C-alpha positions as CSV (number, residue, x, y, z in Angstrom):
1,M,0.0,0.0,0.0
2,P,1.2,3.5,-0.7
3,K,2.4,5.7,2.2
4,Y,1.0,9.2,2.7
5,V,1.9,12.2,4.9
6,I,-1.2,14.2,6.0
7,E,-0.8,17.8,7.2
8,R,-3.5,18.7,9.6
9,E,-3.8,22.4,10.6
10,L,-4.8,22.5,14.2
11,P,-4.1,25.8,16.0
12,G,-2.7,25.0,19.5
13,A,-1.9,21.4,18.7
14,G,1.3,21.6,20.6
15,Q,-0.6,22.6,23.8
16,L,-3.0,19.7,23.7
17,S,-3.1,17.7,26.9
18,A,-2.4,14.0,27.1
19,D,-6.1,13.4,27.6
20,E,-7.0,15.4,24.5
21,L,-4.4,13.5,22.4
22,H,-5.8,10.3,23.8
23,A,-9.3,11.2,22.8
24,I,-8.2,12.3,19.3
25,S,-6.2,9.0,18.9
26,G,-9.1,6.9,20.1
27,K,-11.5,8.5,17.6
28,S,-9.0,7.9,14.8
29,N,-8.6,4.3,15.8
30,A,-12.3,3.8,15.9
31,V,-12.7,5.2,12.3
32,L,-9.8,3.1,11.1
33,A,-11.2,-0.1,12.6
34,E,-14.4,0.5,10.5
35,M,-12.3,1.1,7.4
36,A,-9.9,-1.9,7.8
37,P,-7.9,-2.9,5.9
38,R,-8.0,0.1,3.5
39,A,-6.0,2.5,5.8
40,Q,-3.6,2.2,8.7
41,W,-2.1,5.0,10.9
42,L,1.7,4.6,11.5
43,H,2.5,7.6,13.6
44,S,2.1,11.4,13.9
45,Y,4.2,14.4,14.7
46,V,2.6,17.1,16.8
47,T,4.0,20.6,16.3
48,T,2.9,24.0,17.5
49,D,-0.1,24.4,15.2
50,K,-0.1,21.3,13.0
51,I,-0.1,17.5,13.2
52,Y,1.7,15.6,10.5
53,C,0.4,12.0,10.2
54,V,1.9,9.1,8.4
55,Y,-0.5,6.6,7.0
56,V,-0.5,3.7,4.6
57,A,-3.7,3.5,2.6
58,D,-5.2,2.1,-0.6
59,D,-5.4,5.6,-2.1
60,E,-5.9,9.3,-1.3
61,R,-9.7,8.7,-1.2
62,A,-9.3,6.4,1.8
63,V,-7.2,9.1,3.6
64,L,-9.9,11.6,2.9
65,E,-12.7,9.3,4.1
66,H,-10.9,8.8,7.4
67,A,-10.5,12.6,7.9
68,Q,-14.2,13.2,7.0
69,S,-15.6,10.4,9.1
70,G,-13.4,11.4,12.1
71,G,-14.0,15.1,11.8
72,F,-10.2,15.7,11.3
73,P,-8.7,18.3,9.0
74,A,-6.6,17.0,6.1
75,N,-5.3,20.2,4.6
76,V,-2.5,18.6,2.5
77,I,-2.2,14.9,1.6
78,S,1.1,14.0,0.0
79,K,1.9,10.6,-1.4
80,V,5.4,9.5,-0.4
81,S,7.6,8.7,-3.4
82,T,10.7,7.5,-1.6
83,V,12.0,7.4,1.9
84,I,15.6,8.5,2.5
85,D,17.7,8.5,5.6
86,P,21.4,9.0,6.5
87,V,22.2,5.6,5.1
88,T,21.1,6.8,1.7
89,G,24.2,9.1,1.6
90,E,26.7,6.4,2.6
């Protein structure tokens, strides 16, 4: 399955409490359980005003369906072409 990075604009994201992040994650998990196996959440990065999520999914439509069903923003969805890391430069 292709990998996607989803940029979610969420003002104040970096100030969310552990309980708030738990609730958001729980909602995401519930929606993904209904969609299985078309989309899977790998992990997310929480920054000051955005959350960047990494998913594998059948296609961009599945990513959008998850966002709409969960009430999550999906401001930018980018399909990952290649993954590089320090080893790539060796």
